[in-house]
C-alpha positions as CSV (number, residue, x, y, z in Angstrom):
1,M,181.5,142.9,69.8
2,T,180.9,145.9,68.2
3,A,179.1,147.0,64.9
4,T,180.6,146.0,61.6
5,D,182.0,148.8,59.5
6,H,179.3,147.8,56.6
7,A,176.4,148.3,59.0
8,R,177.8,151.6,60.3
9,E,177.7,152.7,56.4
10,L,174.2,151.5,56.2
11,L,173.2,153.4,59.3
12,H,174.9,156.8,57.9
13,M,173.0,156.1,54.8
14,A,169.8,155.3,56.9
15,A,169.9,158.5,58.9
16,V,170.8,160.6,55.8
17,A,167.5,159.1,54.3
18,A,165.5,159.8,57.5
19,D,166.9,163.4,58.0
20,S,165.9,164.2,54.4
21,K,162.3,163.6,55.4
22,Q,162.4,165.6,58.6
23,A,162.8,163.0,60.9
24,E,163.6,164.1,64.5
25,D,165.3,162.6,67.4
26,L,167.7,160.0,65.8
27,V,169.0,157.6,67.8
28,A,171.5,154.8,66.7
29,L,172.0,151.8,69.3
30,D,174.7,149.4,68.8
31,V,172.9,146.0,69.6
32,S,175.5,143.7,68.0
33,G,176.5,142.2,71.6
34,P,172.8,141.1,72.7
35,L,171.1,140.5,69.1
36,P,172.7,138.3,67.0
37,L,170.5,139.2,64.1
38,A,171.4,142.8,64.0
39,D,174.2,145.4,64.6
40,I,172.4,148.5,64.9
41,F,169.1,150.0,65.4
42,L,168.3,153.5,64.2
43,L,165.3,155.1,66.0
44,A,163.5,158.2,64.6
45,T,160.7,160.4,65.5
46,G,158.2,161.9,62.7
47,R,155.7,164.5,62.9
48,N,152.5,162.7,62.3
49,E,151.9,158.7,60.3
50,R,152.2,160.4,57.1
51,N,155.7,162.0,57.8
52,V,156.4,158.5,59.4
53,V,155.6,156.6,56.4
54,A,157.5,158.7,53.9
55,I,160.8,158.5,56.3
56,A,160.3,154.6,56.4
57,R,160.1,154.6,52.4
58,E,163.1,157.0,51.9
59,I,165.3,154.9,54.3
60,E,164.0,151.6,52.2
61,D,164.4,153.0,48.9
62,C,168.1,154.4,49.9
63,L,169.0,150.9,51.2
64,I,167.6,149.2,48.4
65,R,169.7,151.3,46.0
66,H,172.8,150.8,47.7
67,P,174.9,148.0,45.8
C-alpha cells in the first residue's frame, strides 16, 4: 500500500512550510505499509533549537489553515 493522494498533498504543503523556515535535509518516508496510523513521515533538520521550533510552528500553522 502506498500513501494516499491527500497525504501527498499534505506532505507537499508541510515541506514548503519547512523550507520557508530554512529547514535542511528534508526527507519524506512512505510508512503507509508498516504503520497503519500514518502514511508519510517528513524529517527535517534545523540549525538550532530556535530554528527547529520555528519550522515546527510553520508546518503546524500551514496544516491547520488547510481545509
